[in-house]
mmJSON file of the N, C-alpha and C atoms, coordinates in Angstrom:
{"data_MODEL":{"atom_site":{
"group_PDB":["ATOM","ATOM","ATOM","ATOM","ATOM","ATOM","ATOM","ATOM","ATOM","ATOM","ATOM","ATOM","ATOM","ATOM","ATOM","ATOM","ATOM","ATOM","ATOM","ATOM","ATOM","ATOM","ATOM","ATOM","ATOM","ATOM","ATOM","ATOM","ATOM","ATOM","ATOM","ATOM","ATOM","ATOM","ATOM","ATOM","ATOM","ATOM","ATOM","ATOM","ATOM","ATOM","ATOM","ATOM","ATOM","ATOM","ATOM","ATOM","ATOM","ATOM","ATOM","ATOM","ATOM","ATOM","ATOM","ATOM","ATOM","ATOM","ATOM","ATOM","ATOM","ATOM","ATOM","ATOM","ATOM","ATOM","ATOM","ATOM","ATOM","ATOM","ATOM","ATOM","ATOM","ATOM","ATOM","ATOM","ATOM","ATOM","ATOM","ATOM","ATOM","ATOM","ATOM","ATOM","ATOM","ATOM","ATOM","ATOM","ATOM","ATOM","ATOM","ATOM","ATOM","ATOM","ATOM","ATOM","ATOM","ATOM","ATOM","ATOM","ATOM","ATOM","ATOM","ATOM","ATOM","ATOM","ATOM","ATOM","ATOM","ATOM","ATOM","ATOM","ATOM","ATOM","ATOM","ATOM","ATOM","ATOM","ATOM","ATOM","ATOM","ATOM","ATOM","ATOM","ATOM","ATOM","ATOM","ATOM","ATOM","ATOM","ATOM","ATOM","ATOM","ATOM","ATOM","ATOM","ATOM","ATOM","ATOM","ATOM","ATOM","ATOM","ATOM","ATOM","ATOM","ATOM","ATOM","ATOM","ATOM","ATOM","ATOM","ATOM","ATOM","ATOM","ATOM","ATOM","ATOM","ATOM","ATOM","ATOM","ATOM","ATOM","ATOM","ATOM","ATOM","ATOM","ATOM","ATOM","ATOM","ATOM","ATOM","ATOM","ATOM","ATOM","ATOM","ATOM","ATOM","ATOM","ATOM","ATOM","ATOM","ATOM","ATOM","ATOM","ATOM","ATOM","ATOM","ATOM","ATOM","ATOM","ATOM","ATOM","ATOM","ATOM","ATOM","ATOM","ATOM","ATOM","ATOM","ATOM","ATOM","ATOM","ATOM","ATOM","ATOM","ATOM","ATOM","ATOM","ATOM","ATOM","ATOM","ATOM","ATOM","ATOM","ATOM","ATOM","ATOM","ATOM","ATOM","ATOM","ATOM","ATOM","ATOM","ATOM","ATOM","ATOM","ATOM","ATOM"],
"id":[1,2,3,4,5,6,7,8,9,10,11,12,13,14,15,16,17,18,19,20,21,22,23,24,25,26,27,28,29,30,31,32,33,34,35,36,37,38,39,40,41,42,43,44,45,46,47,48,49,50,51,52,53,54,55,56,57,58,59,60,61,62,63,64,65,66,67,68,69,70,71,72,73,74,75,76,77,78,79,80,81,82,83,84,85,86,87,88,89,90,91,92,93,94,95,96,97,98,99,100,101,102,103,104,105,106,107,108,109,110,111,112,113,114,115,116,117,118,119,120,121,122,123,124,125,126,127,128,129,130,131,132,133,134,135,136,137,138,139,140,141,142,143,144,145,146,147,148,149,150,151,152,153,154,155,156,157,158,159,160,161,162,163,164,165,166,167,168,169,170,171,172,173,174,175,176,177,178,179,180,181,182,183,184,185,186,187,188,189,190,191,192,193,194,195,196,197,198,199,200,201,202,203,204,205,206,207,208,209,210,211,212,213,214,215,216,217,218,219,220,221,222,223,224,225,226,227,228],
"type_symbol":["N","C","C","N","C","C","N","C","C","N","C","C","N","C","C","N","C","C","N","C","C","N","C","C","N","C","C","N","C","C","N","C","C","N","C","C","N","C","C","N","C","C","N","C","C","N","C","C","N","C","C","N","C","C","N","C","C","N","C","C","N","C","C","N","C","C","N","C","C","N","C","C","N","C","C","N","C","C","N","C","C","N","C","C","N","C","C","N","C","C","N","C","C","N","C","C","N","C","C","N","C","C","N","C","C","N","C","C","N","C","C","N","C","C","N","C","C","N","C","C","N","C","C","N","C","C","N","C","C","N","C","C","N","C","C","N","C","C","N","C","C","N","C","C","N","C","C","N","C","C","N","C","C","N","C","C","N","C","C","N","C","C","N","C","C","N","C","C","N","C","C","N","C","C","N","C","C","N","C","C","N","C","C","N","C","C","N","C","C","N","C","C","N","C","C","N","C","C","N","C","C","N","C","C","N","C","C","N","C","C","N","C","C","N","C","C","N","C","C","N","C","C","N","C","C","N","C","C"],
"label_atom_id":["N","CA","C","N","CA","C","N","CA","C","N","CA","C","N","CA","C","N","CA","C","N","CA","C","N","CA","C","N","CA","C","N","CA","C","N","CA","C","N","CA","C","N","CA","C","N","CA","C","N","CA","C","N","CA","C","N","CA","C","N","CA","C","N","CA","C","N","CA","C","N","CA","C","N","CA","C","N","CA","C","N","CA","C","N","CA","C","N","CA","C","N","CA","C","N","CA","C","N","CA","C","N","CA","C","N","CA","C","N","CA","C","N","CA","C","N","CA","C","N","CA","C","N","CA","C","N","CA","C","N","CA","C","N","CA","C","N","CA","C","N","CA","C","N","CA","C","N","CA","C","N","CA","C","N","CA","C","N","CA","C","N","CA","C","N","CA","C","N","CA","C","N","CA","C","N","CA","C","N","CA","C","N","CA","C","N","CA","C","N","CA","C","N","CA","C","N","CA","C","N","CA","C","N","CA","C","N","CA","C","N","CA","C","N","CA","C","N","CA","C","N","CA","C","N","CA","C","N","CA","C","N","CA","C","N","CA","C","N","CA","C","N","CA","C","N","CA","C","N","CA","C","N","CA","C","N","CA","C","N","CA","C","N","CA","C"],
"label_alt_id":[null,null,null,null,null,null,null,null,null,null,null,null,null,null,null,null,null,null,null,null,null,null,null,null,null,null,null,null,null,null,null,null,null,null,null,null,null,null,null,null,null,null,null,null,null,null,null,null,null,null,null,null,null,null,null,null,null,null,null,null,null,null,null,null,null,null,null,null,null,null,null,null,null,null,null,null,null,null,null,null,null,null,null,null,null,null,null,null,null,null,null,null,null,null,null,null,null,null,null,null,null,null,null,null,null,null,null,null,null,null,null,null,null,null,null,null,null,null,null,null,null,null,null,null,null,null,null,null,null,null,null,null,null,null,null,null,null,null,null,null,null,null,null,null,null,null,null,null,null,null,null,null,null,null,null,null,null,null,null,null,null,null,null,null,null,null,null,null,null,null,null,null,null,null,null,null,null,null,null,null,null,null,null,null,null,null,null,null,null,null,null,null,null,null,null,null,null,null,null,null,null,null,null,null,null,null,null,null,null,null,null,null,null,null,null,null,null,null,null,null,null,null,null,null,null,null,null,null],
"label_comp_id":["MET","MET","MET","ALA","ALA","ALA","MET","MET","MET","THR","THR","THR","GLY","GLY","GLY","GLY","GLY","GLY","ALA","ALA","ALA","LYS","LYS","LYS","SER","SER","SER","ASP","ASP","ASP","ASP","ASP","ASP","LEU","LEU","LEU","ARG","ARG","ARG","TRP","TRP","TRP","MET","MET","MET","GLU","GLU","GLU","PRO","PRO","PRO","GLU","GLU","GLU","GLN","GLN","GLN","ASP","ASP","ASP","PHE","PHE","PHE","THR","THR","THR","TRP","TRP","TRP","ILE","ILE","ILE","THR","THR","THR","ALA","ALA","ALA","ASP","ASP","ASP","ASN","ASN","ASN","THR","THR","THR","LEU","LEU","LEU","MET","MET","MET","PRO","PRO","PRO","MET","MET","MET","ASP","ASP","ASP","ALA","ALA","ALA","HIS","HIS","HIS","THR","THR","THR","ILE","ILE","ILE","LEU","LEU","LEU","ALA","ALA","ALA","PHE","PHE","PHE","ALA","ALA","ALA","THR","THR","THR","ALA","ALA","ALA","VAL","VAL","VAL","ALA","ALA","ALA","ALA","ALA","ALA","ARG","ARG","ARG","THR","THR","THR","ARG","ARG","ARG","ALA","ALA","ALA","LEU","LEU","LEU","VAL","VAL","VAL","LEU","LEU","LEU","ALA","ALA","ALA","GLY","GLY","GLY","ARG","ARG","ARG","ARG","ARG","ARG","LEU","LEU","LEU","LYS","LYS","LYS","ASP","ASP","ASP","MET","MET","MET","GLU","GLU","GLU","ALA","ALA","ALA","VAL","VAL","VAL","PRO","PRO","PRO","CYS","CYS","CYS","ASP","ASP","ASP","TYR","TYR","TYR","THR","THR","THR","SER","SER","SER","ASP","ASP","ASP","LYS","LYS","LYS","TRP","TRP","TRP","TRP","TRP","TRP","GLN","GLN","GLN"],
"label_asym_id":["A","A","A","A","A","A","A","A","A","A","A","A","A","A","A","A","A","A","A","A","A","A","A","A","A","A","A","A","A","A","A","A","A","A","A","A","A","A","A","A","A","A","A","A","A","A","A","A","A","A","A","A","A","A","A","A","A","A","A","A","A","A","A","A","A","A","A","A","A","A","A","A","A","A","A","A","A","A","A","A","A","A","A","A","A","A","A","A","A","A","A","A","A","A","A","A","A","A","A","A","A","A","A","A","A","A","A","A","A","A","A","A","A","A","A","A","A","A","A","A","A","A","A","A","A","A","A","A","A","A","A","A","A","A","A","A","A","A","A","A","A","A","A","A","A","A","A","A","A","A","A","A","A","A","A","A","A","A","A","A","A","A","A","A","A","A","A","A","A","A","A","A","A","A","A","A","A","A","A","A","A","A","A","A","A","A","A","A","A","A","A","A","A","A","A","A","A","A","A","A","A","A","A","A","A","A","A","A","A","A","A","A","A","A","A","A","A","A","A","A","A","A","A","A","A","A","A","A"],
"label_entity_id":["1","1","1","1","1","1","1","1","1","1","1","1","1","1","1","1","1","1","1","1","1","1","1","1","1","1","1","1","1","1","1","1","1","1","1","1","1","1","1","1","1","1","1","1","1","1","1","1","1","1","1","1","1","1","1","1","1","1","1","1","1","1","1","1","1","1","1","1","1","1","1","1","1","1","1","1","1","1","1","1","1","1","1","1","1","1","1","1","1","1","1","1","1","1","1","1","1","1","1","1","1","1","1","1","1","1","1","1","1","1","1","1","1","1","1","1","1","1","1","1","1","1","1","1","1","1","1","1","1","1","1","1","1","1","1","1","1","1","1","1","1","1","1","1","1","1","1","1","1","1","1","1","1","1","1","1","1","1","1","1","1","1","1","1","1","1","1","1","1","1","1","1","1","1","1","1","1","1","1","1","1","1","1","1","1","1","1","1","1","1","1","1","1","1","1","1","1","1","1","1","1","1","1","1","1","1","1","1","1","1","1","1","1","1","1","1","1","1","1","1","1","1","1","1","1","1","1","1"],
"label_seq_id":[1,1,1,2,2,2,3,3,3,4,4,4,5,5,5,6,6,6,7,7,7,8,8,8,9,9,9,10,10,10,11,11,11,12,12,12,13,13,13,14,14,14,15,15,15,16,16,16,17,17,17,18,18,18,19,19,19,20,20,20,21,21,21,22,22,22,23,23,23,24,24,24,25,25,25,26,26,26,27,27,27,28,28,28,29,29,29,30,30,30,31,31,31,32,32,32,33,33,33,34,34,34,35,35,35,36,36,36,37,37,37,38,38,38,39,39,39,40,40,40,41,41,41,42,42,42,43,43,43,44,44,44,45,45,45,46,46,46,47,47,47,48,48,48,49,49,49,50,50,50,51,51,51,52,52,52,53,53,53,54,54,54,55,55,55,56,56,56,57,57,57,58,58,58,59,59,59,60,60,60,61,61,61,62,62,62,63,63,63,64,64,64,65,65,65,66,66,66,67,67,67,68,68,68,69,69,69,70,70,70,71,71,71,72,72,72,73,73,73,74,74,74,75,75,75,76,76,76],
"pdbx_PDB_ins_code":[null,null,null,null,null,null,null,null,null,null,null,null,null,null,null,null,null,null,null,null,null,null,null,null,null,null,null,null,null,null,null,null,null,null,null,null,null,null,null,null,null,null,null,null,null,null,null,null,null,null,null,null,null,null,null,null,null,null,null,null,null,null,null,null,null,null,null,null,null,null,null,null,null,null,null,null,null,null,null,null,null,null,null,null,null,null,null,null,null,null,null,null,null,null,null,null,null,null,null,null,null,null,null,null,null,null,null,null,null,null,null,null,null,null,null,null,null,null,null,null,null,null,null,null,null,null,null,null,null,null,null,null,null,null,null,null,null,null,null,null,null,null,null,null,null,null,null,null,null,null,null,null,null,null,null,null,null,null,null,null,null,null,null,null,null,null,null,null,null,null,null,null,null,null,null,null,null,null,null,null,null,null,null,null,null,null,null,null,null,null,null,null,null,null,null,null,null,null,null,null,null,null,null,null,null,null,null,null,null,null,null,null,null,null,null,null,null,null,null,null,null,null,null,null,null,null,null,null],
"Cartn_x":[177.487,178.05,177.043,176.211,175.213,174.255,173.859,172.929,173.613,174.876,175.632,175.717,175.788,175.852,174.501,173.452,172.147,171.154,171.45,170.503,169.182,168.121,166.779,166.081,165.142,164.3,163.548,163.41,162.749,163.572,164.804,165.694,166.455,166.055,166.686,167.961,168.259,169.458,170.55,170.604,171.559,172.99,173.158,174.503,174.982,174.115,174.428,173.27,173.558,172.469,171.669,172.243,171.557,170.816,170.901,170.329,169.83,168.621,168.094,168.979,169.174,169.917,168.98,169.436,168.667,169.567,168.954,169.616,169.048,169.89,169.413,169.078,167.826,167.365,167.722,167.443,167.762,167.08,165.905,165.206,165.487,166.534,166.999,166.084,165.187,164.356,165.189,164.99,165.677,164.807,165.333,164.612,165.184,164.413,164.897,165.05,166.15,166.394,167.02,166.449,167.081,168.184,168.961,170.093,169.63,168.493,167.973,167.617,167.058,166.703,167.954,168.958,170.223,170.875,170.838,171.416,170.676,169.361,168.576,168.876,168.994,169.305,170.679,171.673,173.034,173.095,172.347,172.303,171.715,170.643,170.018,170.959,171.664,172.62,173.732,174.253,175.322,174.847,173.633,173.09,172.911,172.402,172.196,173.534,174.504,175.835,176.448,176.343,176.88,176.19,174.879,174.135,174.581,174.809,175.247,176.653,177.534,178.905,178.887,178.101,178.018,177.371,176.37,175.745,176.764,177.54,178.595,179.624,179.97,180.926,180.378,179.078,178.455,178.511,178.249,178.329,179.753,180.736,182.129,182.564,181.989,182.356,181.713,180.761,180.119,181.11,180.931,181.8,181.718,180.497,180.286,179.28,179.626,178.711,177.524,176.298,175.122,175.062,174.539,174.405,173.504,172.551,171.616,172.033,173.337,173.841,173.333,172.849,172.305,170.856,170.252,168.863,168.745,167.658,167.422,167.47,167.134,167.099,168.45,169.537,170.878,171.291,170.577,170.999,170.052,169.207,168.237,168.917],
"Cartn_y":[235.48,236.72,237.857,237.796,238.85,238.893,237.726,237.687,238.196,237.854,238.381,239.897,240.389,241.828,242.519,241.761,242.372,242.228,241.387,241.19,240.67,241.29,240.94,240.001,239.254,238.405,239.288,238.834,239.561,240.707,240.91,241.931,241.295,241.59,241.005,241.726,242.833,243.611,243.423,242.233,241.921,241.81,241.519,241.374,242.665,243.262,244.52,245.483,246.666,247.594,248.086,248.029,248.548,247.478,246.214,245.142,243.995,243.503,242.331,241.123,240.263,239.031,238.021,237.376,236.322,235.125,233.962,232.704,232.26,231.787,231.302,229.823,229.469,228.089,227.249,225.96,225.039,225.435,226.068,226.475,227.942,228.507,229.879,230.964,230.59,231.577,232.243,233.535,234.229,234.161,233.557,233.363,234.312,235.324,236.233,235.481,235.742,235.079,236.052,236.054,236.828,235.97,236.544,235.837,234.606,234.693,233.568,232.398,232.691,231.648,231.014,231.828,231.29,230.369,230.741,229.882,228.542,228.568,227.33,226.494,227.152,226.488,225.82,226.548,226.015,224.856,224.953,223.881,222.611,222.763,221.617,221.004,221.843,221.345,220.565,221.083,220.397,219.051,219.006,217.75,216.718,217.15,216.223,215.743,216.638,216.263,215.217,215.442,214.484,213.129,213.135,211.877,211.12,211.843,211.207,210.627,211.365,210.879,209.601,209.606,208.422,207.236,207.503,206.433,205.833,206.684,206.21,205.364,205.8,205.043,203.655,203.599,202.304,201.371,201.934,201.119,200.615,201.489,201.092,200.021,200.056,199.091,197.719,197.612,196.324,195.384,194.09,193.097,193.197,193.38,193.595,194.735,195.724,196.84,196.311,196.594,196.089,196.617,195.8,196.211,197.433,197.572,198.701,199.846,200.046,201.06,202.473,202.704,204.033,204.194,203.118,203.171,204.076,204.813,205.723,205.02,203.739,203.037,203.029,203.15,203.162,204.565,205.57,206.955,207.729,207.029,207.685,208.262],
"Cartn_z":[99.03,99.503,99.38,98.354,98.171,99.352,99.829,100.96,102.23,102.412,103.548,103.455,102.23,101.992,102.082,102.366,102.569,101.435,100.436,99.331,99.886,99.464,99.946,98.969,99.505,98.678,97.678,96.467,95.369,94.797,95.275,94.703,93.548,92.34,91.161,90.756,91.406,91.064,92.11,92.674,93.723,93.201,91.924,91.362,90.707,89.916,89.244,89.476,90.012,90.339,89.126,87.937,86.75,85.957,86.381,85.554,86.435,86.134,86.826,86.517,87.506,87.28,86.635,85.562,84.911,84.64,84.682,84.344,83.011,82.114,80.824,80.98,80.733,80.891,79.663,79.733,78.641,77.334,77.429,76.2,75.845,76.423,76.162,76.707,77.599,78.279,79.365,79.56,80.646,81.892,82.947,84.2,85.254,85.665,86.705,88.033,88.742,90.021,91.015,92.21,93.278,93.908,94.804,95.413,96.185,96.84,97.615,96.7,95.536,94.573,93.993,93.681,93.16,94.181,95.459,96.495,96.549,96.497,96.503,95.26,94.124,92.862,92.94,93.409,93.519,94.512,95.593,96.578,95.967,95.193,94.524,93.485,92.737,91.739,92.427,93.523,94.256,94.79,95.31,95.838,94.725,93.588,92.461,91.907,91.807,91.329,92.25,93.546,94.521,94.375,94.225,94.073,92.811,91.723,90.482,90.606,91.262,91.461,92.309,93.38,94.239,93.512,92.676,91.892,90.918,90.291,89.391,90.129,91.333,92.146,92.488,92.844,93.145,91.926,90.747,89.529,89.297,89.477,89.28,90.273,91.462,92.499,92.304,91.392,91.14,90.462,90.727,90.099,88.572,88.089,86.652,86.501,85.7,85.462,84.663,85.105,84.392,82.952,82.059,80.652,80.502,81.42,81.35,82.288,82.43,83.362,83.073,81.869,81.55,81.994,82.447,82.908,84.13,84.183,85.302,86.66,86.688,87.985,88.686,87.951,88.564,89.007,88.59,88.824,89.749,90.459,91.368,92.564],
"occupancy":[1.0,1.0,1.0,1.0,1.0,1.0,1.0,1.0,1.0,1.0,1.0,1.0,1.0,1.0,1.0,1.0,1.0,1.0,1.0,1.0,1.0,1.0,1.0,1.0,1.0,1.0,1.0,1.0,1.0,1.0,1.0,1.0,1.0,1.0,1.0,1.0,1.0,1.0,1.0,1.0,1.0,1.0,1.0,1.0,1.0,1.0,1.0,1.0,1.0,1.0,1.0,1.0,1.0,1.0,1.0,1.0,1.0,1.0,1.0,1.0,1.0,1.0,1.0,1.0,1.0,1.0,1.0,1.0,1.0,1.0,1.0,1.0,1.0,1.0,1.0,1.0,1.0,1.0,1.0,1.0,1.0,1.0,1.0,1.0,1.0,1.0,1.0,1.0,1.0,1.0,1.0,1.0,1.0,1.0,1.0,1.0,1.0,1.0,1.0,1.0,1.0,1.0,1.0,1.0,1.0,1.0,1.0,1.0,1.0,1.0,1.0,1.0,1.0,1.0,1.0,1.0,1.0,1.0,1.0,1.0,1.0,1.0,1.0,1.0,1.0,1.0,1.0,1.0,1.0,1.0,1.0,1.0,1.0,1.0,1.0,1.0,1.0,1.0,1.0,1.0,1.0,1.0,1.0,1.0,1.0,1.0,1.0,1.0,1.0,1.0,1.0,1.0,1.0,1.0,1.0,1.0,1.0,1.0,1.0,1.0,1.0,1.0,1.0,1.0,1.0,1.0,1.0,1.0,1.0,1.0,1.0,1.0,1.0,1.0,1.0,1.0,1.0,1.0,1.0,1.0,1.0,1.0,1.0,1.0,1.0,1.0,1.0,1.0,1.0,1.0,1.0,1.0,1.0,1.0,1.0,1.0,1.0,1.0,1.0,1.0,1.0,1.0,1.0,1.0,1.0,1.0,1.0,1.0,1.0,1.0,1.0,1.0,1.0,1.0,1.0,1.0,1.0,1.0,1.0,1.0,1.0,1.0,1.0,1.0,1.0,1.0,1.0,1.0],
"B_iso_or_equiv":[0.0,0.0,0.0,0.0,0.0,0.0,0.0,0.0,0.0,0.0,0.0,0.0,0.0,0.0,0.0,0.0,0.0,0.0,0.0,0.0,0.0,0.0,0.0,0.0,0.0,0.0,0.0,0.0,0.0,0.0,0.0,0.0,0.0,0.0,0.0,0.0,0.0,0.0,0.0,0.0,0.0,0.0,0.0,0.0,0.0,0.0,0.0,0.0,0.0,0.0,0.0,0.0,0.0,0.0,0.0,0.0,0.0,0.0,0.0,0.0,0.0,0.0,0.0,0.0,0.0,0.0,0.0,0.0,0.0,0.0,0.0,0.0,0.0,0.0,0.0,0.0,0.0,0.0,0.0,0.0,0.0,0.0,0.0,0.0,0.0,0.0,0.0,0.0,0.0,0.0,0.0,0.0,0.0,0.0,0.0,0.0,0.0,0.0,0.0,0.0,0.0,0.0,0.0,0.0,0.0,0.0,0.0,0.0,0.0,0.0,0.0,0.0,0.0,0.0,0.0,0.0,0.0,0.0,0.0,0.0,0.0,0.0,0.0,0.0,0.0,0.0,0.0,0.0,0.0,0.0,0.0,0.0,0.0,0.0,0.0,0.0,0.0,0.0,0.0,0.0,0.0,0.0,0.0,0.0,0.0,0.0,0.0,0.0,0.0,0.0,0.0,0.0,0.0,0.0,0.0,0.0,0.0,0.0,0.0,0.0,0.0,0.0,0.0,0.0,0.0,0.0,0.0,0.0,0.0,0.0,0.0,0.0,0.0,0.0,0.0,0.0,0.0,0.0,0.0,0.0,0.0,0.0,0.0,0.0,0.0,0.0,0.0,0.0,0.0,0.0,0.0,0.0,0.0,0.0,0.0,0.0,0.0,0.0,0.0,0.0,0.0,0.0,0.0,0.0,0.0,0.0,0.0,0.0,0.0,0.0,0.0,0.0,0.0,0.0,0.0,0.0,0.0,0.0,0.0,0.0,0.0,0.0,0.0,0.0,0.0,0.0,0.0,0.0],
"pdbx_formal_charge":[null,null,null,null,null,null,null,null,null,null,null,null,null,null,null,null,null,null,null,null,null,null,null,null,null,null,null,null,null,null,null,null,null,null,null,null,null,null,null,null,null,null,null,null,null,null,null,null,null,null,null,null,null,null,null,null,null,null,null,null,null,null,null,null,null,null,null,null,null,null,null,null,null,null,null,null,null,null,null,null,null,null,null,null,null,null,null,null,null,null,null,null,null,null,null,null,null,null,null,null,null,null,null,null,null,null,null,null,null,null,null,null,null,null,null,null,null,null,null,null,null,null,null,null,null,null,null,null,null,null,null,null,null,null,null,null,null,null,null,null,null,null,null,null,null,null,null,null,null,null,null,null,null,null,null,null,null,null,null,null,null,null,null,null,null,null,null,null,null,null,null,null,null,null,null,null,null,null,null,null,null,null,null,null,null,null,null,null,null,null,null,null,null,null,null,null,null,null,null,null,null,null,null,null,null,null,null,null,null,null,null,null,null,null,null,null,null,null,null,null,null,null,null,null,null,null,null,null],
"auth_seq_id":[1,1,1,2,2,2,3,3,3,4,4,4,5,5,5,6,6,6,7,7,7,8,8,8,9,9,9,10,10,10,11,11,11,12,12,12,13,13,13,14,14,14,15,15,15,16,16,16,17,17,17,18,18,18,19,19,19,20,20,20,21,21,21,22,22,22,23,23,23,24,24,24,25,25,25,26,26,26,27,27,27,28,28,28,29,29,29,30,30,30,31,31,31,32,32,32,33,33,33,34,34,34,35,35,35,36,36,36,37,37,37,38,38,38,39,39,39,40,40,40,41,41,41,42,42,42,43,43,43,44,44,44,45,45,45,46,46,46,47,47,47,48,48,48,49,49,49,50,50,50,51,51,51,52,52,52,53,53,53,54,54,54,55,55,55,56,56,56,57,57,57,58,58,58,59,59,59,60,60,60,61,61,61,62,62,62,63,63,63,64,64,64,65,65,65,66,66,66,67,67,67,68,68,68,69,69,69,70,70,70,71,71,71,72,72,72,73,73,73,74,74,74,75,75,75,76,76,76],
"auth_comp_id":["MET","MET","MET","ALA","ALA","ALA","MET","MET","MET","THR","THR","THR","GLY","GLY","GLY","GLY","GLY","GLY","ALA","ALA","ALA","LYS","LYS","LYS","SER","SER","SER","ASP","ASP","ASP","ASP","ASP","ASP","LEU","LEU","LEU","ARG","ARG","ARG","TRP","TRP","TRP","MET","MET","MET","GLU","GLU","GLU","PRO","PRO","PRO","GLU","GLU","GLU","GLN","GLN","GLN","ASP","ASP","ASP","PHE","PHE","PHE","THR","THR","THR","TRP","TRP","TRP","ILE","ILE","ILE","THR","THR","THR","ALA","ALA","ALA","ASP","ASP","ASP","ASN","ASN","ASN","THR","THR","THR","LEU","LEU","LEU","MET","MET","MET","PRO","PRO","PRO","MET","MET","MET","ASP","ASP","ASP","ALA","ALA","ALA","HIS","HIS","HIS","THR","THR","THR","ILE","ILE","ILE","LEU","LEU","LEU","ALA","ALA","ALA","PHE","PHE","PHE","ALA","ALA","ALA","THR","THR","THR","ALA","ALA","ALA","VAL","VAL","VAL","ALA","ALA","ALA","ALA","ALA","ALA","ARG","ARG","ARG","THR","THR","THR","ARG","ARG","ARG","ALA","ALA","ALA","LEU","LEU","LEU","VAL","VAL","VAL","LEU","LEU","LEU","ALA","ALA","ALA","GLY","GLY","GLY","ARG","ARG","ARG","ARG","ARG","ARG","LEU","LEU","LEU","LYS","LYS","LYS","ASP","ASP","ASP","MET","MET","MET","GLU","GLU","GLU","ALA","ALA","ALA","VAL","VAL","VAL","PRO","PRO","PRO","CYS","CYS","CYS","ASP","ASP","ASP","TYR","TYR","TYR","THR","THR","THR","SER","SER","SER","ASP","ASP","ASP","LYS","LYS","LYS","TRP","TRP","TRP","TRP","TRP","TRP","GLN","GLN","GLN"],
"auth_asym_id":["A","A","A","A","A","A","A","A","A","A","A","A","A","A","A","A","A","A","A","A","A","A","A","A","A","A","A","A","A","A","A","A","A","A","A","A","A","A","A","A","A","A","A","A","A","A","A","A","A","A","A","A","A","A","A","A","A","A","A","A","A","A","A","A","A","A","A","A","A","A","A","A","A","A","A","A","A","A","A","A","A","A","A","A","A","A","A","A","A","A","A","A","A","A","A","A","A","A","A","A","A","A","A","A","A","A","A","A","A","A","A","A","A","A","A","A","A","A","A","A","A","A","A","A","A","A","A","A","A","A","A","A","A","A","A","A","A","A","A","A","A","A","A","A","A","A","A","A","A","A","A","A","A","A","A","A","A","A","A","A","A","A","A","A","A","A","A","A","A","A","A","A","A","A","A","A","A","A","A","A","A","A","A","A","A","A","A","A","A","A","A","A","A","A","A","A","A","A","A","A","A","A","A","A","A","A","A","A","A","A","A","A","A","A","A","A","A","A","A","A","A","A","A","A","A","A","A","A"],
"auth_atom_id":["N","CA","C","N","CA","C","N","CA","C","N","CA","C","N","CA","C","N","CA","C","N","CA","C","N","CA","C","N","CA","C","N","CA","C","N","CA","C","N","CA","C","N","CA","C","N","CA","C","N","CA","C","N","CA","C","N","CA","C","N","CA","C","N","CA","C","N","CA","C","N","CA","C","N","CA","C","N","CA","C","N","CA","C","N","CA","C","N","CA","C","N","CA","C","N","CA","C","N","CA","C","N","CA","C","N","CA","C","N","CA","C","N","CA","C","N","CA","C","N","CA","C","N","CA","C","N","CA","C","N","CA","C","N","CA","C","N","CA","C","N","CA","C","N","CA","C","N","CA","C","N","CA","C","N","CA","C","N","CA","C","N","CA","C","N","CA","C","N","CA","C","N","CA","C","N","CA","C","N","CA","C","N","CA","C","N","CA","C","N","CA","C","N","CA","C","N","CA","C","N","CA","C","N","CA","C","N","CA","C","N","CA","C","N","CA","C","N","CA","C","N","CA","C","N","CA","C","N","CA","C","N","CA","C","N","CA","C","N","CA","C","N","CA","C","N","CA","C","N","CA","C","N","CA","C","N","CA","C","N","CA","C","N","CA","C"],
"pdbx_PDB_model_num":[1,1,1,1,1,1,1,1,1,1,1,1,1,1,1,1,1,1,1,1,1,1,1,1,1,1,1,1,1,1,1,1,1,1,1,1,1,1,1,1,1,1,1,1,1,1,1,1,1,1,1,1,1,1,1,1,1,1,1,1,1,1,1,1,1,1,1,1,1,1,1,1,1,1,1,1,1,1,1,1,1,1,1,1,1,1,1,1,1,1,1,1,1,1,1,1,1,1,1,1,1,1,1,1,1,1,1,1,1,1,1,1,1,1,1,1,1,1,1,1,1,1,1,1,1,1,1,1,1,1,1,1,1,1,1,1,1,1,1,1,1,1,1,1,1,1,1,1,1,1,1,1,1,1,1,1,1,1,1,1,1,1,1,1,1,1,1,1,1,1,1,1,1,1,1,1,1,1,1,1,1,1,1,1,1,1,1,1,1,1,1,1,1,1,1,1,1,1,1,1,1,1,1,1,1,1,1,1,1,1,1,1,1,1,1,1,1,1,1,1,1,1,1,1,1,1,1,1]
}}}
């Protein structure tokens, strides 16, 4: 919605005019993100989530779930 409202690339104050938008990373670093970056980030998260759900479904559909089902090879 921010981009529809005119948020520009490199505008870190797209959410709140008085404060740059930041995302807290896994190591607690604050990562500044403009609206365009957040959209790309959310799109990537949605794609990865979908891939994981479908991989899980494939495992469930197997006659026998492999003993190494936690191996990365099943979750690509």
